[in-house]
BAKE-968810 format. One line per 5 residues: number of its first residue (from 1); for each residue z, x, y of N, C-alpha, C. Coordinates in steps of 0.1 Angstrom, whole numbers, plus 2048, in hexadecimal, padded with zeros to 3 digits. Layout:
N
NUM	Z/X/Y/Z/X/Y/Z/X/Y; ... .
//
This chain:
297
1	2BB/792/CA8/2BA/7A0/CAC/2C8/7A5/CAF; 2CA/7B2/CAE/2D7/7B9/CB0/2D7/7BE/CBF; 2E1/7BA/CC6/2E2/7BE/CD4/2EF/7C4/CD7; 2EF/7D0/CDE/2FB/7D7/CE2/2FD/7D4/CF1; 307/7CD/CF5/309/7C8/D02/310/7D3/D0B .
6	317/7DC/D05/31E/7E6/D0D/31C/7F4/D06; 317/7FD/D0E/313/80A/D08/319/815/D10; 321/81E/D0A/326/82A/D11/31B/835/D11; 31D/83F/D1A/313/84A/D1A/313/851/D0C; 307/857/D09/306/85E/CFC/30F/86A/CFC .
11	311/870/D08/319/87D/D08/311/889/D03; 305/887/D00/2FD/893/CFB/2F3/897/D06; 2F6/8A2/D0D/2EE/8A6/D18/2E0/8AB/D12; 2D5/8AA/D1A/2D5/8A5/D28/2D5/896/D29; 2D4/88E/D1E/2D3/880/D1F/2E1/87A/D1E .
16	2E7/875/D29/2F4/86F/D28/2F3/860/D25; 2E7/85A/D27/2E5/84C/D24/2D7/84C/D1E; 2D5/845/D13/2C8/843/D0C/2C7/835/D06; 2C0/82C/D0D/2BF/81F/D08/2B0/81C/D07; 2AB/81A/CFB/29D/816/CF8/29C/808/CF4 .
21	291/802/CF5/290/7F4/CF0/294/7F2/CE2; 292/7FD/CDA/296/7FC/CCC/2A5/7FC/CCB; 2AC/804/CD3/2BB/804/CD3/2C0/7F6/CD7; 2BA/7F1/CE1/2BF/7E4/CE7/2BC/7D8/CDF; 2B2/7D9/CD6/2AE/7CE/CCE/2A5/7C4/CD6 .
26	29D/7CA/CE0/294/7C2/CE8/287/7C9/CE8; 27E/7C5/CF2/270/7CA/CF2/26C/7D3/CFD; 272/7D3/D09/26C/7D8/D15/275/7E3/D1C; 281/7E0/D20/288/7E8/D29/28F/7F4/D23; 28F/7FF/D2A/296/80B/D25/29C/813/D31 .
31	2A5/81C/D2E/2AB/825/D38/2B1/831/D31; 2AD/83D/D37/2B4/849/D34/2BA/84F/D40; 2C5/856/D3F/2CB/85D/D4A/2CD/86C/D46; 2C7/875/D4E/2C8/883/D4B/2D2/88A/D54; 2DA/893/D4E/2E3/89C/D56/2DE/8AA/D54 .
36	2D8/8B0/D5F/2D2/8BD/D5E/2DA/8C7/D66; 2DD/8D3/D61/2E3/8DD/D68/2DA/8E5/D71; 2DF/8EE/D7A/2D6/8F6/D82/2CC/8FE/D7A; 2BF/8FD/D7E/2B5/904/D78/2B0/8FD/D6B; 2B5/8F2/D67/2B1/8EC/D5A/2A5/8E2/D5D .
41	29E/8DF/D52/293/8D6/D52/293/8CD/D46; 28A/8C3/D46/28A/8B9/D3B/27B/8B5/D3A; 276/8B5/D2D/268/8B0/D2B/268/8A1/D27; 25F/89A/D2D/25F/88C/D2B/251/887/D27; 250/87F/D1D/244/878/D18/246/869/D19 .
46	23F/862/D22/242/854/D25/23C/84B/D19; 233/850/D11/22D/848/D07/228/83B/D0C; 22D/830/D07/228/823/D0B/232/81C/D15; 23A/824/D1C/243/81F/D26/241/825/D33; 23D/81C/D3D/23D/821/D4B/24B/825/D4F .
51	24D/830/D57/25A/836/D59/25C/83B/D67; 268/839/D6C/26B/83E/D7A/274/84A/D78; 274/853/D81/27E/85E/D82/285/85C/D8F; 292/858/D8E/29A/854/D99/2A6/85D/D9A; 2A7/866/DA4/2B3/86F/DA6/2BF/866/DA9 .
56	2CA/869/DA1/2D7/863/DA4/2DF/86D/DAC; 2DD/87A/DA9/2E3/884/DB1/2DA/891/DAF; 2D8/898/DBA/2CF/8A4/DBA/2C1/8A0/DBB; 2B9/8AB/DBC/2AA/8AA/DBD/2A3/8B1/DB2; 296/8AF/DB1/28E/8B5/DA6/280/8B5/DA9 .
61	278/8BC/DA1/26A/8BB/DA1/265/8B5/D94; 25B/8AC/D95/256/8A5/D89/247/8AA/D88; 244/8B1/D7E/237/8B7/D7C/230/8B0/D71; 224/8AB/D73/21B/8A6/D69/20F/8B0/D68; 206/8AE/D5E/1FB/8B7/D5D/1F2/8B6/D69 .
66	1F2/8AB/D71/1E9/8A9/D7C/1F0/8AB/D8A; 1FE/8A9/D8B/204/8A9/D98/212/8AE/D97; 218/8B2/DA3/226/8B6/DA4/22C/8AE/DAF; 237/8A7/DAC/23E/89F/DB6/24C/8A6/DB9; 250/8A7/DC6/25D/8AC/DCA/266/8A1/DCD .
71	271/8A0/DC6/27B/895/DC9/286/89C/DD1; 288/897/DDD/294/89C/DE5/2A1/897/DDF; 2A1/88B/DDA/2AD/886/DD4/2B8/882/DDE; 2C4/883/DDA/2D0/880/DE3/2DC/885/DDD; 2E7/886/DE5/2F3/88C/DE0/2FA/883/DD5 .
76	2F9/876/DD6/2FF/86D/DCD/2F9/85F/DCF; 2FC/855/DC7/2F6/848/DC8/2FC/840/DD3; 306/844/DDA/30C/83D/DE5/307/843/DF3; 2FD/84C/DF2/2F7/852/DFE/2EA/84C/E03; 2E7/840/DFE/2DB/839/E02/2D0/83A/DF8 .
81	2C4/834/DFB/2B9/835/DF1/2B4/843/DEF; 2AD/845/DE4/2A7/851/DE0/298/850/DDF; 291/85B/DE0/283/85B/DDC/282/85B/DCD; 276/858/DC7/275/857/DB9/266/859/DB5; 264/85A/DA8/256/85C/DA3/253/852/D98 .
86	247/84C/D98/243/843/D8E/239/84B/D85; 23C/84A/D78/233/850/D6E/22E/845/D65; 220/844/D63/21B/839/D5B/21C/83C/D4C; 218/832/D44/217/834/D36/20E/83F/D33; 210/846/D28/208/851/D23/209/85D/D2C .
91	215/860/D32/217/86B/D3B/220/876/D34; 21E/882/D37/227/88D/D34/22B/893/D41; 238/897/D42/23D/89C/D4F/249/8A5/D4C; 24C/8AE/D55/258/8B7/D54/260/8B5/D61; 26D/8B2/D5F/276/8B0/D6A/27F/8BC/D6B .
96	27E/8C3/D76/285/8D0/D78/28D/8CF/D85; 299/8D5/D84/2A2/8D5/D90/2A8/8E3/D92; 2A8/8E6/D9F/2AE/8F3/DA3/2BD/8F3/DA3; 2C3/8E9/DA9/2D1/8E9/DAB/2D8/8E0/DA1; 2D1/8D9/D98/2D7/8D0/D8E/2D8/8C2/D94 .
101	2DA/8B8/D8B/2DB/8AA/D90/2DB/8A0/D84; 2DB/894/D88/2DB/889/D7F/2CF/880/D82; 2C8/87C/D78/2BB/875/D7A/2BA/869/D71; 2B7/85D/D76/2B5/851/D6E/2A6/850/D6B; 2A3/84B/D5F/295/849/D5B/294/83B/D56 .
106	293/831/D5F/290/823/D5C/282/822/D56; 280/819/D4C/273/818/D46/271/80A/D40; 264/807/D3E/260/7FA/D38/254/7FC/D30; 253/7F6/D24/247/7F6/D1C/23C/7EF/D24; 231/7F5/D25/226/7F0/D2E/218/7F2/D27 .
111	20E/7EC/D2C/201/7EE/D27/1F7/7F2/D32; 1FA/7EF/D3F/1F1/7F3/D4A/1F4/801/D4F; 1EA/80A/D4F/1ED/817/D54/1EA/819/D62; 1F4/81B/D6A/1F3/81D/D79/1F4/82C/D7C; 1F0/830/D88/1F2/83E/D8C/200/842/D8E .
116	203/84F/D8B/210/855/D8E/211/855/D9E; 21D/852/DA3/21F/851/DB1/22D/855/DB5; 22E/859/DC2/23B/85D/DC8/23F/852/DD1; 24C/84E/DD0/252/844/DD9/25B/84A/DE3; 259/848/DF0/262/84E/DFA/26F/847/DFB .
121	27A/84E/DFE/286/847/E00/286/83E/E0D; 27E/843/E17/27D/83C/E23/276/82F/E22; 26E/82D/E17/267/821/E15/26E/816/E0D; 27A/81A/E08/282/811/DFF/289/806/E08; 286/7F9/E06/28D/7EF/E0E/29B/7EE/E0A .
126	2A4/7EF/E14/2B2/7ED/E12/2B7/7E0/E17; 2BC/7D7/E0E/2C0/7CA/E12/2CF/7C8/E10; 2D5/7C1/E1A/2E3/7BC/E18/2E3/7AE/E14; 2E9/7AB/E08/2E9/79E/E03/2F7/798/E02; 2F7/78B/E00/304/784/DFF/30C/784/E0C .
131	319/782/E0B/321/782/E17/330/784/E13; 338/787/E1C/347/789/E19/349/792/E0E; 351/78E/E04/355/796/DF8/349/795/DEE; 33F/78E/DF1/333/78F/DE8/328/797/DEF; 32B/79F/DF9/321/7A8/E00/31E/7B4/DF7 .
136	311/7B7/DF7/30C/7C3/DEF/2FF/7C8/DF6; 2FC/7D4/DF2/2F0/7DB/DF8/2E6/7DD/DEC; 2D9/7DA/DEE/2CF/7DB/DE4/2C4/7E4/DE9; 2C0/7ED/DE0/2B5/7F6/DE2/2A9/7F1/DDA; 2A0/7EA/DE0/295/7E4/DD9/289/7EE/DD7 .
141	28B/7F9/DCF/281/803/DCF/276/801/DC5; 278/7F8/DBB/26D/7F5/DB2/26E/7E6/DAE; 26A/7DE/DB7/269/7D0/DB5/25A/7CB/DB7; 257/7BF/DB2/249/7BB/DB4/244/7BC/DC2; 24D/7BA/DCC/249/7BA/DDA/248/7C8/DE0 .
146	24E/7D2/DDA/24F/7DF/DE0/248/7EA/DD9; 245/7E9/DCC/23F/7F4/DC5/238/7EF/DB9; 22B/7F3/DB7/223/7EE/DAC/226/7F5/D9F; 228/7ED/D95/22A/7F1/D87/225/7E7/D7E; 224/7E9/D71/21F/7E0/D68/22A/7D6/D64 .
151	235/7DA/D5E/240/7D2/D5A/24D/7D5/D61; 24F/7E1/D64/25C/7E6/D68/260/7E1/D76; 26D/7DD/D77/274/7DB/D84/281/7E2/D83; 285/7E7/D8F/292/7EE/D90/297/7EE/D9E; 2A4/7EC/DA0/2AB/7EC/DAD/2B8/7F2/DAB .
156	2BE/7F7/DB6/2CB/7FC/DB7/2D4/7F3/DBF; 2E1/7F1/DBB/2EA/7E8/DC2/2F7/7F0/DC5; 2FC/7F0/DD1/308/7F6/DD5/312/7EA/DD8; 31D/7EA/DD2/328/7E0/DD4/334/7E6/DD9; 338/7E4/DE6/345/7EA/DEB/351/7E6/DE3 .
161	35B/7EF/DE2/367/7ED/DDB/36D/7DF/DDF; 371/7D7/DD4/377/7CA/DD6/36D/7BF/DD7; 360/7C2/DD7/356/7B8/DD8/350/7B4/DCB; 349/7A9/DCA/342/7A4/DBF/333/7A4/DC2; 32B/7A8/DB8/31C/7A7/DBA/317/7A0/DAD .
166	309/79F/DAD/303/797/DA2/30A/78A/DA0; 30C/783/DAC/314/777/DAD/30E/76D/DB6; 30D/760/DB3/311/75A/DA7/30A/760/D9A; 311/75E/D8F/30A/762/D82/2FD/75C/D81; 2F3/763/D7C/2E5/75E/D7B/2DF/763/D6E .
171	2D4/75D/D6A/2CD/761/D5E/2BE/760/D60; 2B7/768/D57/2A8/768/D57/2A4/76B/D49; 2A6/760/D40/2A3/762/D32/299/757/D2D; 293/750/D36/289/746/D32/27D/747/D3B; 272/742/D36/266/742/D3F/264/733/D43 .
176	267/731/D50/265/724/D56/25F/726/D64; 25E/71B/D6B/258/71C/D79/261/725/D82; 26E/724/D80/277/72C/D89/280/736/D82; 27B/73B/D76/282/745/D6F/279/74D/D66; 27B/75A/D64/272/762/D5C/27B/76A/D53 .
181	276/76B/D46/27E/773/D3C/27E/782/D3F; 289/788/D41/28B/796/D44/296/79C/D3D; 294/7A7/D36/29F/7AF/D30/2A4/7B8/D3B; 2B2/7B9/D3C/2B7/7C1/D47/2C2/7CB/D43; 2C2/7D6/D49/2CC/7E1/D47/2D3/7E3/D54 .
186	2E0/7E4/D53/2E9/7E8/D5E/2EE/7F6/D5B; 2EC/800/D63/2F2/80D/D62/2FB/80F/D6E; 308/813/D6B/312/813/D76/317/821/D79; 31A/823/D86/322/82E/D8B/32C/828/D95; 338/82E/D94/344/829/D9B/349/834/DA4 .
191	34C/832/DB1/351/83D/DB9/35F/840/DB6; 364/84B/DBA/372/84F/DB8/373/85E/DB9; 380/862/DBA/383/871/DBB/37F/878/DAE; 380/870/DA3/37C/875/D96/373/86B/D90; 367/86F/D8B/35D/866/D86/363/85D/D7B .
196	36D/861/D75/372/859/D69/37D/84F/D6D; 382/850/D7A/38D/847/D7D/388/83A/D83; 37C/83A/D8A/377/82D/D90/373/823/D85; 376/816/D88/373/80C/D7E/36E/800/D84; 365/7F8/D7D/360/7EB/D81/35F/7E3/D75 .
201	35A/7D6/D77/359/7CD/D6B/34C/7C5/D6C; 347/7C2/D60/33A/7BA/D5F/33C/7AF/D56; 337/7A3/D5A/338/797/D52/32A/794/D4D; 329/790/D40/31C/78B/D3A/320/780/D30; 319/774/D31/31D/769/D28/311/75F/D27 .
206	312/757/D1D/309/74C/D1B/311/73F/D1D; 30B/734/D21/312/728/D24/313/71F/D17; 31C/715/D17/31D/70C/D0C/328/70F/D03; 329/707/CF9/334/709/CEF/330/715/CE6; 33B/71C/CE1/338/727/CD8/330/732/CDE .
211	333/737/CEA/32B/740/CF1/326/74C/CE8; 319/74E/CE8/314/759/CE0/317/766/CE6; 317/767/CF3/31A/773/CFA/326/76F/D03; 331/777/D02/33D/775/D0B/343/782/D0D; 33E/78A/D17/342/798/D1A/348/799/D27 .
216	353/7A0/D28/359/7A4/D35/35C/7B3/D33; 353/7BB/D38/354/7CA/D35/359/7D2/D40; 362/7DB/D3D/366/7E5/D47/35B/7F0/D47; 357/7F4/D54/34C/7FD/D55/351/809/D5E; 34D/815/D5A/34F/821/D61/342/829/D63 .
221	343/834/D6A/337/83B/D6D/330/83F/D60; 323/83C/D5F/31B/83F/D53/31A/834/D49; 321/829/D4B/321/81E/D41/315/816/D44; 310/80F/D39/305/806/D39/308/7F9/D33; 304/7EE/D39/305/7E1/D33/2F7/7DB/D32 .
226	2F4/7D6/D26/2E7/7D0/D23/2E7/7C1/D24; 2DD/7BB/D2A/2DC/7AD/D2C/2D0/7A8/D25; 2D0/7A4/D19/2C4/79F/D12/2C1/790/D16; 2CC/789/D19/2CA/77B/D1D/2D8/776/D22; 2D9/76A/D27/2E5/764/D2C/2E8/767/D3A .
231	2F3/761/D3F/2F7/764/D4D/2FE/771/D4E; 2FB/778/D59/302/785/D5C/307/785/D6A; 313/78A/D6C/31A/78A/D78/327/782/D77; 331/785/D7F/32F/78F/D8A/331/79D/D85; 32C/7A7/D8E/32F/7B5/D8C/33A/7B7/D96 .
236	346/7BC/D92/351/7BC/D9A/356/7CB/D9D; 356/7CE/DAA/35B/7DC/DAD/36A/7DB/DB0; 372/7E3/DAA/380/7E3/DAC/383/7E8/DBA; 38E/7E2/DC1/391/7E7/DCE/394/7F6/DCE; 38E/7FD/DD8/38F/80B/DD9/384/813/DD2 .
241	37B/80C/DCA/371/813/DC3/363/80C/DC5; 35A/812/DCC/34D/80C/DCE/345/80D/DC1; 33D/803/DBE/335/802/DB2/326/803/DB5; 31F/80B/DAD/311/80D/DAD/30B/808/DA0; 300/800/DA0/2F9/7FF/D93/2EA/7FF/D96 .
246	2E4/804/D8C/2D5/804/D8B/2D1/7F9/D81; 2C9/7F0/D86/2C4/7E5/D7E/2B5/7E9/D79; 2B3/7E8/D6C/2A6/7EA/D66/2A2/7DD/D5F; 296/7D8/D63/292/7CB/D5E/283/7CB/D59; 280/7C5/D4E/272/7C3/D4A/272/7B8/D40 .
251	266/7B1/D3E/265/7A7/D35/256/7A4/D32; 254/799/D2A/246/797/D25/23D/78F/D2E; 242/78B/D3A/23A/783/D43/22D/78A/D47; 222/782/D48/216/788/D4D/217/78C/D5C; 21F/784/D64/222/787/D72/22F/78F/D73 .
256	22F/79A/D7A/23B/7A1/D7C/243/79A/D87; 24E/793/D84/255/78B/D8D/264/78B/D89; 26D/78A/D93/27B/789/D91/27F/77B/D95; 280/772/D8B/283/764/D8D/28F/761/D85; 299/75B/D8B/2A6/759/D84/2AC/74B/D88 .
261	2B6/747/D80/2BE/73B/D83/2CD/73E/D83; 2D4/739/D8D/2E2/73A/D8E/2E9/732/D83; 2F5/736/D7F/2FD/72D/D77/301/721/D7F; 2FD/715/D7B/300/709/D83/30E/707/D87; 317/70C/D7E/325/70A/D81/32A/712/D8D .
266	322/71C/D91/327/725/D9C/31D/726/DA7; 311/720/DA6/307/721/DB1/30C/71C/DBE; 316/713/DBF/31A/70D/DCB/321/718/DD5; 325/723/DCF/32C/72D/DD8/323/732/DE3; 316/732/DE0/30D/737/DEB/30E/72F/DF8 .
271	312/722/DF7/311/71A/E02/31A/71F/E0E; 325/726/E0A/32E/72A/E14/32B/738/E1B; 321/73E/E15/31E/74C/E1A/318/74D/E28; 310/743/E2C/30B/744/E3A/315/745/E45; 321/740/E42/32C/741/E4C/334/74E/E4B .
276	332/756/E41/339/762/E3F/332/76F/E44; 338/779/E49/331/785/E4E/32F/78E/E42; 325/797/E43/323/7A1/E39/32E/7AB/E3A; 332/7B1/E2F/33C/7BB/E2E/339/7C6/E38; 342/7CA/E41/33E/7D4/E4B/33D/7E2/E46 .
281	341/7E4/E39/33F/7F1/E33/331/7F4/E2F; 328/7EA/E2F/31A/7EC/E2C/312/7ED/E39; 307/7F5/E38/301/7FB/E2C/308/809/E2A; 305/80F/E1E/308/81D/E1B/2FC/826/E1D; 2FE/832/E23/30A/836/E2B/30A/82E/E38 .
286	316/82E/E3F/317/826/E4B/30C/82A/E55; 306/820/E5C/2FC/822/E66/2EE/823/E61; 2EC/823/E54/2DE/823/E4F/2D8/815/E50; 2CB/815/E51/2C4/808/E53/2C4/7FF/E47; 2C5/7F2/E4A/2C5/7E8/E3F/2C2/7DB/E46 .
291	2BF/7D1/E3E/2BD/7C3/E43/2C4/7B9/E3B; 2C8/7AE/E41/2CF/7A4/E39/2C5/79A/E33; 2C7/796/E27/2BE/78D/E20/2C7/781/E1B; 2C2/775/E1B/2C9/76A/E15/2CE/76D/E07; 2DA/769/E04/2E0/76E/DF7/2D8/76B/DEB .
296	2D6/776/DE3/2D0/775/DD5/2D8/77F/DCD; 2D7/77F/DBF/2DE/789/DB8/2DB/797/DBB .
//
């Protein structure tokens, strides 16, 4: 199959990012990002892909033939979790915004039709993971434990400037007792006075001689990295620039589960984390509720 590991925004409004399974050369995971101006709207047909509407900035209404959902949204991705809407397969909807905004549409090819639903920002579990310079914040808004879907999983990760996340590097490209095959998309936004000046880095590789994947990609706001297989991580936030990424995952497993294995060469680094404090800059924004969880990607 042909795989594109690093994708720039399309630059064609309203879709600044458009990744379909066909584009990626895989079977399940997809992502679109919309940039809508004040008073603009966008028509959506989910077809055979269950889809979320996740405000990155701004608010919107999502109207289906049966229901209307109001999304309060948020000023930006560093302002805490957002509310969101789940749209099942076979849905049509219109996304409309009064003041304008940016909206992510994570999706997964699915077969089970679930009801359309609204997810409250207040119900999104916020976890602080890792320790020291591997501290990060995770918004588990669409995981098997927090939100029902057929195939789709999605989380948000905030990595303070100078920290590493998605570390140790890990993979989920085989079906075993402790690993499940999942196609994964990383969508990035980087803080900064100018959205184009902030920068971070993403590593993707396979192990062994003659590495089939060996990517070390510079990422800026709006960039996407595709993970069809292999180890991924670390995700590195440059000092002075906080990093956000949206992870979209789906795969062929009958059970919707996020199971992974660390790269054995680096798994040992976890052993020192219990003695290190969480980065005091977390959570975002300061003073918001969160809980610490034993380190995972």
